[in-house]
C-alpha positions as CSV (number, residue, x, y, z in Angstrom):
1,M,208.9,107.6,-148.7
2,E,208.6,110.6,-151.1
3,I,205.7,108.8,-152.8
4,V,204.0,108.3,-149.5
5,V,204.1,112.0,-148.7
6,L,202.9,112.7,-152.3
7,A,200.0,110.2,-152.1
8,L,198.9,111.7,-148.8
9,S,199.1,115.3,-150.1
10,R,197.0,114.3,-153.2
11,S,194.5,112.6,-151.2
12,L,194.0,115.7,-149.0
13,L,193.6,117.8,-152.1
14,N,190.9,115.4,-153.4
15,L,188.8,116.3,-150.4
16,R,187.9,119.5,-152.2
17,H,185.5,117.4,-154.3
18,G,182.1,116.5,-153.1
19,R,182.1,113.2,-154.8
20,V,185.1,112.1,-152.7
21,W,183.4,113.1,-149.5
22,L,180.4,111.0,-150.5
23,Y,182.7,108.0,-151.0
24,M,184.3,108.7,-147.6
25,L,181.1,109.0,-145.6
26,T,179.4,106.0,-146.8
27,P,181.7,103.4,-145.2
28,A,182.0,105.8,-142.1
29,L,178.3,105.9,-141.5
30,C,178.0,102.2,-142.0
31,A,180.8,101.6,-139.5
32,L,179.2,103.9,-137.0
33,A,175.9,102.3,-137.2
34,L,177.4,98.8,-136.9
35,S,179.4,100.0,-133.8
36,V,176.2,101.2,-132.1
37,V,174.4,97.9,-132.8
38,L,177.3,95.8,-131.6
39,A,177.7,98.0,-128.4
40,V,173.9,97.6,-127.6
41,W,173.4,94.0,-128.5
42,V,176.7,92.2,-128.4
43,L,179.2,93.9,-126.0
44,G,177.9,92.4,-122.9
45,N,178.2,88.7,-124.3
46,V,181.6,89.4,-125.7
47,V,182.9,90.6,-122.2
48,E,181.4,87.5,-120.5
49,Q,183.1,85.2,-123.1
50,L,186.5,86.9,-122.6
51,L,186.0,86.5,-118.7
52,A,185.6,82.7,-119.2
53,F,189.0,82.2,-120.9
54,P,192.7,82.8,-120.1
55,P,194.2,85.2,-119.2
56,M,191.1,86.7,-117.6
57,T,190.5,83.4,-115.6
58,W,194.1,83.5,-114.3
59,L,193.7,87.1,-113.0
60,A,190.4,86.1,-111.3
61,A,192.1,83.2,-109.7
62,W,194.8,85.4,-108.3
63,G,192.1,87.8,-106.8
64,L,192.4,90.4,-109.5
65,L,188.8,90.2,-110.7
66,W,188.6,93.9,-111.1
67,L,191.6,93.8,-113.5
68,A,190.2,90.9,-115.4
69,S,186.9,92.7,-115.8
70,F,188.6,96.0,-116.9
71,L,190.7,94.1,-119.5
72,A,187.6,92.2,-120.7
73,W,185.7,95.4,-121.3
74,I,188.7,96.9,-123.1
75,G,188.9,93.8,-125.0
76,G,185.2,94.0,-126.0
77,W,185.4,97.6,-127.1
78,L,188.5,96.8,-129.2
79,A,186.8,93.9,-130.8
80,I,183.9,96.1,-131.7
81,F,186.2,98.7,-133.1
82,A,188.0,96.1,-135.1
83,V,184.8,94.5,-136.5
84,A,183.5,98.0,-137.5
85,Y,186.8,98.9,-139.1
86,L,187.1,95.6,-140.8
87,S,183.6,96.0,-142.3
88,A,184.2,99.7,-143.4
89,S,187.5,98.5,-145.0
90,L,185.7,95.8,-146.9
91,L,183.1,98.2,-148.2
92,A,185.9,100.6,-149.1
93,A,187.9,98.0,-151.0
94,I,185.1,96.1,-152.7
95,V,182.7,99.0,-153.5
96,I,184.4,102.5,-153.1
97,M,187.8,101.6,-154.5
98,P,186.6,101.1,-158.0
99,L,184.7,104.4,-157.9
100,L,187.9,106.2,-156.7
101,L,190.0,104.5,-159.4
102,K,187.5,105.6,-162.0
103,H,187.5,109.1,-160.7
104,L,191.4,109.3,-160.7
105,S,191.7,107.6,-164.0
106,Q,189.5,110.4,-165.6
107,T,191.3,113.2,-163.8
108,E,194.9,113.0,-162.4
109,Y,196.1,109.8,-164.2
110,R,194.6,110.0,-167.6
111,D,198.1,109.3,-169.1
112,L,198.2,106.0,-167.3
113,A,197.0,103.1,-169.4
114,A,194.8,100.4,-167.7
115,M,196.7,97.3,-168.7
116,G,195.7,94.9,-165.8
117,R,192.7,92.6,-165.3
118,D,189.6,94.4,-164.0
119,S,188.5,91.5,-162.1
120,F,185.9,92.3,-159.4
121,V,186.1,88.7,-158.2
122,A,189.9,88.7,-157.8
123,A,189.7,92.0,-155.9
124,T,186.9,90.7,-153.7
125,L,188.7,87.4,-152.8
126,N,191.8,89.4,-152.0
127,S,189.9,91.5,-149.5
128,L,188.1,88.6,-148.0
129,G,191.3,86.6,-147.6
130,A,192.9,89.6,-145.8
131,A,189.9,90.0,-143.6
132,A,189.9,86.2,-142.6
133,F,193.6,86.3,-141.7
134,F,193.0,89.6,-139.8
135,I,190.3,88.0,-137.7
136,L,192.3,84.9,-137.0
137,A,195.5,86.8,-136.0
138,W,193.4,89.1,-133.8
139,T,191.9,86.2,-132.0
140,V,195.1,84.3,-131.5
141,A,196.8,87.5,-130.2
142,I,194.3,88.1,-127.3
143,P,196.4,86.4,-124.6
144,L,199.4,88.8,-125.4
145,W,197.3,91.8,-124.3
146,L,198.5,91.3,-120.8
147,I,202.1,92.3,-121.8
148,P,202.5,96.0,-121.3
149,G,202.2,97.9,-124.6
150,L,201.2,95.0,-126.8
151,S,197.5,95.8,-126.3
152,L,198.2,98.9,-128.3
153,L,200.9,97.7,-130.7
154,I,199.3,94.5,-131.9
155,P,196.0,96.2,-133.2
156,L,198.2,98.9,-134.9
157,L,200.3,96.3,-136.7
158,L,197.4,94.1,-137.7
159,M,195.4,97.1,-139.0
160,G,198.5,98.3,-140.8
161,W,198.9,94.9,-142.4
162,L,195.2,94.8,-143.4
163,N,195.4,98.2,-145.1
164,W,198.5,97.1,-147.0
165,R,197.2,93.7,-147.9
166,T,193.7,94.9,-149.0
167,F,194.3,98.2,-150.6
168,A,197.7,97.9,-152.3
169,Y,196.5,95.0,-154.7
170,D,193.1,96.6,-155.4
171,A,194.7,99.9,-156.2
172,L,196.7,98.4,-159.1
173,S,194.6,95.5,-160.2
174,L,193.1,97.5,-163.0
175,H,196.2,99.3,-164.3
176,A,199.2,97.0,-163.7
177,T,200.0,93.8,-165.4
178,D,200.9,90.7,-163.3
179,A,204.6,91.4,-163.9
180,E,204.3,95.1,-163.0
181,W,202.4,94.2,-159.8
182,A,204.9,91.7,-158.7
183,A,207.8,94.1,-159.3
184,L,206.0,97.0,-157.5
185,R,205.1,94.8,-154.5
186,A,208.7,93.8,-154.1
187,Q,210.1,97.2,-154.4
188,H,207.6,99.2,-152.4
189,R,206.7,96.5,-149.7
190,L,208.0,98.6,-146.8
191,P,206.6,102.1,-147.9
192,L,203.3,100.5,-148.6
193,F,203.3,98.8,-145.2
194,L,204.3,102.1,-143.5
195,L,201.4,103.8,-145.3
196,G,199.0,101.2,-143.9
197,L,200.4,101.7,-140.5
198,L,200.0,105.5,-140.7
199,M,196.3,104.9,-141.6
200,A,196.0,102.5,-138.7
201,L,197.2,105.3,-136.4
202,L,194.7,107.7,-137.8
203,A,192.0,105.1,-137.4
204,H,192.4,105.5,-133.6
205,V,191.8,109.3,-133.7
206,P,188.2,110.1,-132.6
207,V,185.9,111.2,-135.5
208,I,188.7,111.1,-138.1
209,G,189.0,107.4,-137.6
210,L,185.6,106.8,-139.1
211,L,186.9,108.3,-142.4
212,V,190.1,106.3,-142.6
213,P,189.0,103.2,-144.6
214,T,188.2,105.4,-147.6
215,L,191.1,107.7,-146.9
216,A,193.3,104.6,-147.0
217,A,191.9,103.4,-150.3
218,L,192.4,106.8,-151.7
219,S,196.0,107.1,-150.5
220,F,196.9,103.5,-151.7
221,A,195.4,104.4,-155.1
222,H,197.5,107.5,-155.4
223,Y,200.6,105.6,-154.3
224,G,200.1,102.7,-156.5
225,L,199.3,104.7,-159.6
226,E,202.1,107.1,-159.1
227,A,204.5,104.3,-158.6
228,L,203.3,102.5,-161.7
229,R,203.6,105.7,-163.7
230,R,207.2,106.2,-162.6
231,S,208.1,102.5,-163.3
232,R,206.9,102.8,-166.8
233,G,208.9,105.9,-167.4
234,G,206.1,107.5,-169.3
235,A,202.8,105.7,-170.0
236,I,202.8,106.1,-173.8
237,V,206.2,104.4,-174.2
238,S,205.1,101.6,-172.1
239,I,201.9,101.1,-174.1
240,Q,203.8,100.9,-177.3
241,G,206.4,98.5,-175.9
242,E,203.7,96.1,-174.5
243,Q,201.9,96.1,-177.9
244,A,205.1,95.5,-179.8
């Protein structure tokens, strides 16, 4: 957990740089624009679709049409929020993360050798695969929203998983070898998921939530690079050992 705190503190310190703010605002503004478009053109249709399927139809049959309508509107807004966040996360992972890694490699992690595979295709496929599972899990979990508390818990868990699954790999794909990535993933699975869950919580804070996708990318980059640095016990020694 100490690396989680360190990653967050370093991420906040990076906000002193105008370049980092540019990286943060780009996905945020795209997510905001997408949310407005979806709210104007799609929200009504989403609510109608939700009212046509269980559990909304069950509530209507029991004479609780007002509750069914209320839950359908909540579900519609949650769906819009999820789509906007997912889009911003994909933009942050595919476009912004490489820029952040380049910035960090030239500043705070100059001693850390890039020994992985700089594969844009692999990182993109990883992000798209995570997005596909996120959409499927979100859709399947809709009937569970009737259970008290799960309508809040499920989105948090899914968004936490999405953050972990998307950004943890992308943060290390350039610097870590396949063996290093496998070892770090096994050793740091829980802290990385908790970091993703924390980002999911922040995503639900008004205004701040728009900045979370890039903040998550930055935090996971700091966590991954620092964990890799420690696992090597000194970058120069690790480079010499790999070459030998």
